[in-house]
C-alpha positions as CSV (number, residue, x, y, z in Angstrom):
1,M,44.9,14.6,3.1
2,L,41.2,14.1,2.6
3,R,41.3,16.3,-0.5
4,H,44.2,14.2,-1.9
5,Y,42.2,11.0,-1.3
6,L,39.2,12.5,-3.1
7,T,41.3,13.7,-6.1
8,V,42.9,10.2,-6.4
9,T,39.4,8.6,-6.2
10,L,37.9,10.7,-8.9
11,R,41.1,10.3,-11.1
12,H,40.6,6.5,-10.8
13,L,36.9,6.7,-11.6
14,R,37.7,8.6,-14.8
15,K,40.6,6.2,-15.7
16,D,38.4,3.1,-15.2
17,A,35.2,4.7,-16.3
18,L,33.7,1.6,-17.9
19,H,34.3,-0.6,-14.9
20,S,33.1,2.0,-12.5
21,L,29.9,2.6,-14.6
22,I,29.0,-1.1,-14.7
23,N,29.7,-1.4,-11.0
24,I,27.5,1.6,-10.1
25,L,24.6,0.7,-12.5
26,G,24.5,-2.9,-11.1
27,L,24.1,-1.7,-7.6
28,T,21.7,1.1,-8.6
29,V,19.3,-1.3,-10.3
30,G,19.2,-3.6,-7.3
31,L,18.7,-0.8,-4.8
32,T,16.0,0.8,-7.0
33,G,14.1,-2.5,-7.3
34,A,14.4,-3.2,-3.6
35,M,13.2,0.3,-2.7
36,L,10.1,0.2,-5.1
37,I,9.1,-3.2,-3.7
38,G,9.7,-1.9,-0.1
39,L,7.5,1.1,-0.8
40,Y,4.6,-1.1,-1.8
41,V,5.1,-3.5,1.1
42,H,5.3,-0.6,3.6
43,H,2.2,0.9,2.0
44,E,0.2,-2.3,2.5
45,W,1.4,-2.8,6.1
46,R,0.2,0.7,6.9
47,Y,-3.4,0.0,6.2
48,D,-5.7,1.5,8.9
49,Q,-2.5,2.1,11.2
50,H,-2.8,5.9,11.1
51,H,-5.9,6.3,13.5
52,D,-5.4,7.4,17.1
53,H,-6.1,4.5,19.4
54,V,-5.8,2.1,16.7
55,E,-5.4,-0.7,19.0
56,S,-8.8,0.0,20.6
57,I,-10.8,0.1,17.4
58,Y,-12.8,-3.0,16.4
59,R,-15.3,-4.0,13.7
60,V,-18.2,-6.1,15.0
61,V,-18.7,-9.2,12.9
62,W,-20.7,-12.4,12.6
63,P,-18.9,-15.7,12.2
64,Q,-19.3,-15.6,8.3
65,S,-20.3,-12.0,7.6
66,A,-18.6,-8.7,8.1
67,K,-22.1,-7.1,8.3
68,T,-24.4,-6.8,11.3
69,G,-27.8,-5.5,12.1
70,K,-28.3,-1.7,12.0
71,P,-28.7,-1.2,15.8
72,M,-25.6,-3.2,16.6
73,A,-23.1,-0.3,17.3
74,S,-25.5,1.9,19.2
75,S,-26.8,-1.0,21.3
76,L,-23.3,-2.0,22.3
77,V,-22.4,1.6,23.1
78,E,-25.5,2.0,25.2
79,E,-25.3,-1.2,27.1
80,I,-21.5,-1.7,27.7
81,P,-19.8,1.4,29.4
82,E,-16.3,0.1,28.3
83,I,-17.3,0.8,24.8
84,E,-16.7,4.5,24.4
85,A,-18.0,5.1,20.9
86,G,-19.5,3.4,17.9
87,V,-20.4,4.0,14.3
88,L,-22.3,2.1,11.6
89,M,-21.5,2.6,7.9
90,I,-23.1,1.6,4.6
91,P,-20.9,2.1,1.5
92,T,-22.9,2.8,-1.6
93,A,-23.3,-0.1,-3.9
94,S,-23.1,2.1,-7.0
95,A,-22.3,5.5,-8.2
96,W,-24.6,8.3,-7.1
97,M,-25.4,11.4,-9.2
98,M,-24.6,14.4,-6.9
99,R,-25.9,17.8,-8.1
100,Y,-25.2,21.4,-7.0
101,Q,-26.9,24.0,-9.2
102,D,-25.6,23.4,-12.7
103,R,-22.8,21.1,-11.6
104,A,-23.5,17.3,-11.5
105,F,-21.0,14.5,-11.1
106,Y,-21.1,10.7,-10.4
107,E,-19.5,9.9,-7.0
108,Y,-18.4,6.4,-6.1
109,R,-17.0,6.6,-2.6
110,I,-19.9,7.5,-0.5
111,F,-20.7,6.2,3.0
112,Q,-24.0,6.5,4.9
113,V,-23.2,6.8,8.6
114,A,-24.9,6.9,12.0
115,G,-22.9,7.4,15.2
116,A,-19.7,9.1,16.3
117,L,-17.6,8.8,13.1
118,F,-15.1,11.2,14.2
119,N,-14.8,9.8,17.7
120,V,-14.1,6.3,16.4
121,F,-11.7,7.2,13.4
122,S,-9.1,9.8,13.1
123,I,-10.4,11.7,10.1
124,P,-9.0,15.2,10.0
125,L,-11.9,17.8,9.9
126,M,-10.8,21.0,8.2
127,K,-14.1,22.8,8.6
128,G,-17.0,22.1,10.9
129,D,-17.5,20.6,14.3
130,P,-16.6,17.0,14.7
131,V,-19.4,16.5,17.4
132,T,-22.2,18.0,15.4
133,A,-21.1,17.6,11.7
134,L,-22.9,14.3,11.3
135,S,-25.4,14.5,14.1
136,Q,-28.5,15.4,12.1
137,P,-30.3,13.6,9.3
138,G,-29.5,15.1,5.9
139,S,-26.0,16.3,6.8
140,V,-23.0,15.5,4.7
141,V,-19.2,15.9,5.1
142,L,-16.9,16.2,2.0
143,T,-13.3,15.9,1.3
144,E,-11.4,19.0,0.3
145,S,-11.1,18.0,-3.4
146,I,-14.9,17.2,-3.7
147,S,-15.8,20.5,-2.1
148,E,-13.6,22.3,-4.5
149,K,-15.2,20.4,-7.5
150,Y,-18.7,21.5,-6.5
151,F,-18.2,24.9,-4.9
152,G,-14.9,26.1,-6.2
153,H,-13.2,28.2,-3.5
154,Q,-16.6,29.2,-1.8
155,D,-17.2,28.2,1.8
156,P,-19.3,25.0,1.4
157,I,-20.8,24.9,4.9
158,G,-24.6,25.3,4.8
159,K,-24.8,24.7,1.0
160,Q,-27.1,21.9,-0.3
161,I,-26.4,19.1,-2.6
162,V,-29.1,17.1,-4.3
163,A,-28.3,13.3,-4.0
164,D,-29.0,10.5,-6.4
165,D,-31.6,12.2,-8.6
166,G,-33.7,13.6,-5.7
167,W,-33.3,10.8,-3.3
168,A,-32.3,13.4,-0.7
169,T,-31.2,17.0,-0.3
170,L,-28.1,17.1,1.8
171,T,-26.7,20.1,3.7
172,V,-22.8,20.4,3.9
173,T,-21.7,20.5,7.5
174,G,-18.1,19.8,7.3
175,V,-15.0,19.4,5.1
176,I,-12.3,16.7,5.8
177,R,-8.8,16.4,4.4
178,D,-8.3,14.4,1.3
179,P,-7.3,10.8,2.3
180,V,-3.6,10.3,2.2
181,D,-3.1,7.3,4.4
182,P,-4.2,3.7,3.2
183,S,-7.4,2.6,4.7
184,H,-10.2,0.3,3.8
185,I,-12.5,3.2,4.7
186,N,-11.7,5.7,2.2
187,G,-14.7,7.9,1.5
188,D,-15.2,11.1,-0.4
189,M,-18.6,11.8,1.2
190,Y,-20.0,10.7,4.5
191,L,-23.7,11.5,5.0
192,V,-26.5,10.9,7.4
193,P,-29.6,9.8,5.4
194,P,-32.8,11.8,6.0
195,S,-35.1,10.0,8.5
196,H,-37.9,9.7,5.8
197,Q,-35.5,7.7,3.6
198,I,-33.9,5.3,6.1
199,D,-33.5,5.0,9.8
200,L,-30.0,3.5,10.6
201,T,-30.9,3.0,14.2
202,K,-33.7,0.6,14.1
203,Y,-34.7,-2.7,12.6
204,W,-32.3,-5.6,13.3
205,G,-33.3,-7.5,10.1
206,E,-30.6,-9.2,8.1
207,P,-27.0,-8.0,8.5
208,E,-26.6,-5.1,6.1
209,V,-24.4,-2.5,7.8
210,Y,-20.6,-2.4,9.0
211,S,-20.4,-1.6,12.7
212,Y,-17.3,-0.2,14.4
213,V,-16.6,0.5,18.0
214,R,-13.8,2.0,20.1
215,L,-13.0,0.5,23.5
216,A,-11.7,2.3,26.5
217,E,-8.0,2.3,27.0
218,G,-6.9,-1.1,28.6
219,V,-10.1,-3.0,27.9
220,E,-9.6,-6.4,26.3
221,A,-11.8,-7.3,23.3
222,I,-12.3,-10.8,24.7
223,D,-14.0,-9.5,27.8
224,I,-16.4,-7.5,25.7
225,E,-17.1,-10.5,23.5
226,A,-18.1,-12.4,26.6
227,R,-20.7,-9.8,27.5
228,I,-22.3,-9.3,24.1
229,P,-24.7,-12.2,24.5
230,L,-26.0,-10.8,27.8
231,V,-26.6,-7.5,26.0
232,F,-28.9,-9.0,23.5
233,D,-31.1,-10.7,26.1
234,K,-33.2,-7.6,26.3
235,Y,-33.6,-7.6,22.5
236,K,-34.9,-11.0,22.2
237,P,-38.5,-10.1,21.2
238,V,-37.3,-8.2,18.1
239,L,-34.4,-10.5,17.2
240,Q,-34.3,-13.3,14.7
241,P,-34.5,-16.6,16.6
242,D,-31.9,-18.2,14.4
243,K,-29.3,-15.6,15.2
244,A,-26.7,-16.8,17.6
245,F,-25.5,-13.6,19.3
246,D,-23.0,-15.5,21.4
247,E,-21.0,-15.8,18.1
248,V,-20.6,-12.0,17.6
249,R,-16.8,-11.2,17.6
250,L,-14.8,-8.0,17.6
251,Q,-12.2,-8.0,14.8
252,P,-9.2,-5.7,15.2
253,L,-9.3,-2.7,12.7
254,T,-5.6,-3.5,11.6
255,D,-6.6,-7.1,10.7
256,I,-9.4,-6.1,8.2
257,H,-7.2,-5.4,5.2
258,F,-5.6,-8.9,5.2
259,S,-8.8,-10.7,6.3
260,T,-10.4,-13.1,4.0
261,R,-12.6,-15.0,6.5
262,F,-15.8,-13.0,6.0
263,D,-18.3,-12.6,3.3
264,D,-19.7,-9.1,2.3
265,E,-16.4,-7.2,2.4
266,F,-16.8,-3.8,0.6
267,A,-13.0,-3.3,0.2
268,V,-10.4,-5.3,-1.7
269,A,-8.5,-7.4,0.7
270,G,-4.6,-7.6,0.7
271,D,-2.7,-10.8,0.5
272,I,-0.3,-11.2,3.4
273,S,1.4,-14.1,1.6
274,T,2.2,-11.8,-1.4
275,L,3.8,-9.3,0.9
276,Y,6.0,-12.0,2.4
277,L,7.0,-13.1,-1.1
278,L,7.7,-9.6,-2.3
279,S,9.8,-9.0,0.8
280,V,11.9,-12.1,0.0
281,L,12.1,-10.8,-3.6
282,A,13.3,-7.4,-2.6
283,I,15.9,-8.9,-0.1
284,S,17.1,-11.3,-3.0
285,L,17.4,-8.4,-5.5
286,L,19.4,-6.4,-3.0
287,A,21.6,-9.3,-2.1
288,I,22.4,-10.1,-5.7
289,A,23.2,-6.4,-6.4
290,V,25.4,-6.2,-3.3
291,V,27.3,-9.5,-4.2
292,N,27.7,-8.4,-7.7
293,F,29.2,-5.1,-6.6
294,M,31.6,-6.9,-4.3
295,N,32.5,-9.4,-7.0
296,L,33.3,-6.7,-9.6
297,T,35.3,-4.7,-7.1
298,T,37.3,-7.8,-6.0
299,A,37.9,-9.0,-9.6
300,H,39.3,-5.6,-10.5
301,S,41.5,-5.4,-7.4
302,L,44.6,-7.1,-8.7
303,V,45.0,-4.4,-11.4
304,R,45.8,-2.1,-8.4
305,L,48.7,-4.2,-7.2
306,K,51.4,-2.3,-8.8
307,E,49.8,1.0,-7.7
308,I,50.0,-0.3,-4.2
309,G,53.7,-1.1,-4.6
310,V,54.5,2.2,-6.0
311,R,52.7,4.1,-3.3
312,K,54.6,2.0,-0.6
313,V,57.9,2.8,-2.3
314,I,57.3,6.5,-2.1
315,G,56.4,6.3,1.5
316,A,52.7,5.6,1.8
317,R,51.8,3.7,4.9
318,R,49.3,0.8,5.0
319,G,46.8,2.8,6.9
320,Q,46.7,5.4,4.2
321,L,46.2,2.8,1.5
322,V,43.4,1.2,3.6
323,L,41.6,4.5,3.8
324,Q,42.1,5.3,0.1
325,F,40.7,2.0,-1.2
326,L,37.8,1.9,1.3
327,G,37.0,5.4,0.4
328,E,36.9,4.6,-3.3
329,A,34.5,1.7,-2.7
330,V,32.3,3.9,-0.4
331,V,32.1,6.7,-2.9
332,L,31.0,4.2,-5.6
333,A,28.3,2.7,-3.3
334,F,27.0,6.2,-2.3
335,L,26.9,7.2,-6.0
336,A,24.8,4.2,-6.7
337,G,22.6,5.0,-3.7
338,G,22.0,8.6,-4.9
339,L,21.2,7.4,-8.4
340,S,18.7,4.9,-7.0
341,L,16.8,7.5,-5.0
342,T,16.7,9.6,-8.2
343,L,15.5,6.7,-10.3
344,V,12.8,5.8,-7.6
345,T,11.4,9.3,-7.8
346,L,11.2,9.2,-11.6
347,V,9.6,5.9,-12.0
348,L,7.4,6.0,-8.9
349,P,4.3,7.4,-10.7
350,W,4.4,4.6,-13.2
351,F,5.0,2.0,-10.4
352,S,2.1,3.4,-8.6
353,D,-0.2,2.9,-11.6
354,L,1.1,-0.6,-12.0
355,S,0.6,-1.6,-8.4
356,G,-2.8,0.3,-8.2
357,Q,-1.8,2.1,-5.0
358,A,-1.0,5.7,-4.4
359,L,2.6,5.2,-3.3
360,T,4.7,8.3,-2.2
361,M,8.4,8.9,-1.3
362,T,7.3,10.1,2.2
363,V,8.7,7.0,3.9
364,L,12.0,7.3,2.2
365,G,12.3,10.8,3.5
366,S,12.0,9.7,7.2
367,S,15.1,9.8,9.3
368,P,15.1,6.0,10.3
369,V,14.8,4.9,6.6
370,L,17.5,7.3,5.4
371,I,19.8,6.2,8.2
372,G,19.1,2.6,7.3
373,L,19.7,3.2,3.6
374,A,22.9,5.1,4.2
375,T,24.1,2.3,6.6
376,L,23.4,-0.4,4.0
377,V,25.3,1.6,1.3
378,L,28.2,2.2,3.7
379,V,28.4,-1.4,4.7
380,T,28.3,-2.4,1.1
381,G,31.1,-0.1,0.1
382,L,33.3,-1.2,3.1
383,S,32.6,-4.8,2.3
384,S,33.5,-4.5,-1.4
385,G,36.6,-2.5,-0.6
386,S,37.8,-4.7,2.2
387,Y,39.9,-7.2,0.0
388,T,41.9,-4.5,-1.7
389,S,42.4,-2.3,1.3
390,L,43.1,-5.0,3.9
391,H,44.5,-7.9,2.0
392,L,46.5,-6.6,-0.9
393,S,47.8,-3.5,1.1
394,S,49.6,-5.9,3.5
395,Y,52.3,-7.1,1.1
396,P,55.8,-5.5,0.9
397,P,56.5,-3.2,-1.9
398,L,58.8,-5.4,-3.8
399,V,56.5,-8.4,-3.7
400,A,53.6,-6.1,-4.8
401,L,55.6,-4.7,-7.7
402,R,56.6,-8.1,-8.9
403,Q,52.9,-9.3,-8.6
404,L,54.2,-12.5,-6.8
405,T,51.9,-12.2,-3.8
406,G,49.9,-15.4,-4.4
407,A,46.8,-13.1,-4.1
408,G,45.4,-14.5,-7.3
409,Q,44.8,-17.8,-5.5
410,S,43.1,-16.2,-2.4
411,K,41.2,-13.9,-4.6
412,G,40.1,-16.7,-6.8
413,R,38.6,-18.5,-3.8
414,L,36.8,-15.3,-2.8
415,R,35.5,-14.8,-6.2
416,Q,34.3,-18.4,-6.5
417,I,32.3,-18.0,-3.3
418,L,30.7,-14.7,-4.5
419,V,30.0,-15.9,-8.0
420,T,28.4,-19.1,-6.7
421,A,26.2,-17.1,-4.2
422,Q,25.2,-14.7,-6.9
423,F,24.4,-17.5,-9.4
424,A,22.3,-19.4,-6.8
425,M,20.2,-16.4,-6.0
426,A,19.7,-15.4,-9.6
427,L,18.8,-19.0,-10.5
428,T,16.2,-19.1,-7.8
429,L,14.6,-15.8,-9.0
430,I,14.6,-17.0,-12.6
431,I,12.8,-20.3,-11.6
432,G,10.4,-18.4,-9.4
433,A,9.6,-16.0,-12.3
434,A,9.1,-18.8,-14.8
435,V,6.7,-20.6,-12.5
436,L,4.7,-17.4,-11.9
437,S,4.5,-16.7,-15.6
438,Q,3.3,-20.1,-16.3
439,Q,0.5,-19.7,-13.6
440,I,-0.5,-16.3,-15.1
441,D,-0.6,-17.8,-18.6
442,Y,-2.8,-20.6,-17.3
443,L,-5.2,-18.3,-15.7
444,Q,-5.5,-16.1,-18.8
445,S,-6.0,-19.0,-21.2
446,R,-8.4,-21.1,-19.0
447,R,-11.9,-21.4,-20.3
448,I,-14.4,-19.7,-17.9
449,G,-17.6,-20.0,-19.8
450,L,-17.8,-16.5,-21.4
451,H,-15.8,-14.2,-23.5
452,P,-14.7,-11.3,-21.3
453,D,-13.3,-9.5,-24.2
454,Q,-16.7,-9.4,-25.8
455,V,-18.6,-8.2,-22.7
456,L,-19.0,-4.5,-22.0
457,M,-20.2,-3.3,-18.5
458,I,-21.9,0.2,-18.4
459,R,-22.4,1.7,-15.0
460,D,-25.3,3.4,-13.5
461,F,-28.3,4.5,-15.7
462,G,-30.2,5.6,-12.4
463,H,-32.9,3.9,-10.5
464,D,-35.7,4.3,-12.9
465,L,-36.5,0.9,-14.3
466,A,-38.2,2.3,-17.4
467,S,-35.2,4.4,-18.3
468,V,-32.9,1.4,-17.8
469,R,-35.1,-0.7,-20.1
470,C,-35.1,2.1,-22.7
471,Y,-31.4,2.2,-22.7
472,A,-31.2,-1.6,-23.0
473,S,-33.6,-1.6,-26.0
474,G,-31.5,1.0,-27.7
475,F,-28.3,-0.9,-27.2
476,E,-29.8,-4.1,-28.5
477,S,-30.8,-2.3,-31.7
478,T,-27.2,-1.1,-32.2
479,P,-25.3,-3.1,-34.9
480,G,-22.8,-5.4,-33.3
481,C,-24.7,-5.8,-30.0
482,G,-25.8,-9.2,-29.4
483,R,-27.8,-8.8,-26.2
484,C,-28.2,-6.3,-23.3
485,D,-29.2,-7.4,-19.8
486,P,-29.9,-4.9,-17.1
487,D,-28.9,-6.3,-13.7
488,D,-27.8,-5.2,-10.2
489,L,-25.2,-8.0,-9.9
490,I,-22.6,-9.5,-12.1
491,A,-20.3,-12.5,-11.9
492,G,-17.4,-11.8,-9.6
493,C,-19.2,-8.8,-7.9
494,K,-21.3,-9.3,-4.7
495,N,-23.1,-6.0,-5.0
496,G,-23.2,-3.0,-7.3
497,R,-25.4,-1.8,-10.0
498,K,-23.8,-2.5,-13.4
499,H,-25.2,-3.4,-16.8
500,A,-23.7,-5.9,-19.2
501,T,-23.8,-5.8,-22.9
502,Q,-22.6,-8.6,-25.1
């Protein structure tokens, strides 16, 4: 019997190929758009969620700045037993030239660290000891891809890299897995600077490092915050008198990506309002696609009325007709779902470039998501096939053959509801897109006091001022170059060595 139903379904799809194709493509486009947006939203929500004990990891912050003094993390770990580990980090403000023998590359994602990096964060160490890898000055830990870039397939442990034109000679003490999970801490190199260059454990000074701590299980951050002013009583002789240590706070790690409260952030913050807007957009696209699928199926149902009458005359029972028509709708829906997954796989690299995020299909391969997607497709198919299977199949054969059921009137009401809902949702999206387009046009056309299309920023000529001035002089003598200004800071960038040519 099941084989018979499948044969009839495939025969009907071939007979009404154009209608079936339009129906499948409409649902496919909606599902594809919703899944792509869903992948982006899920990626943003996952920021910094992959660490073990993530609920116990905090960043130490001032009321206005994400930075603290250098001894902050180590002092808190030493004075408060409920803080199990701490680490301070300094991301490089510009690219560093890293050299091994005759291989030299500029590296941008470098962090100077001091403390128990691998005890605070869950960074998988493929080679080396997590306890000792970053315990000595002049040690460095690389990602697998960086290790292969410099050393090929050789064992990198113990080899030395010259950092930043002789700033330091670093010894490789570990190799970590390439970052795959979204995180605001996403380094390719983690190094402990030599003690003759910088001591990351002394000198409070101005806030210039990022401090992270991991609390013991069950300890509340508010209790630790209340004890911080007491900790700093012993450091009063070396502290700046204008620093209010009773205002030091612990910021949950998972809040950092969406936080815009603090200055001196080194990572680009996400926008939670945008995620809510995108979620509404994905749901709207999906709703329009589902309603369109149901509307097209319902509109085509009256054509099947004579078929229903003939099948009843030759002995078909209502239950069999219900199964047949529901099965046809479900098959169409699952075909659309399969095409959507294929289309998402094909366009995901392009969409990743567009969004600026390394999106993957991993989440779509998880059991909960697959079950949810299959359930959605199943419900869509059952809903769209319910009119034909339940309503039209209830009429006697003679009435169905004469097409005098009055079904057109009831079907008309259903179609009116579906079309009205679809039109309202589509109109809302069109208006929203028009408003967004106008806002983007306004931002692009507004006068900002300079001509960005005539400004060229060239990164990193090293730290030697004489060399930088030599480059600048050479650029200024180049035809078409109006002026060259070496600088460490540019408009819209809080730190970083860049040079502008106009």
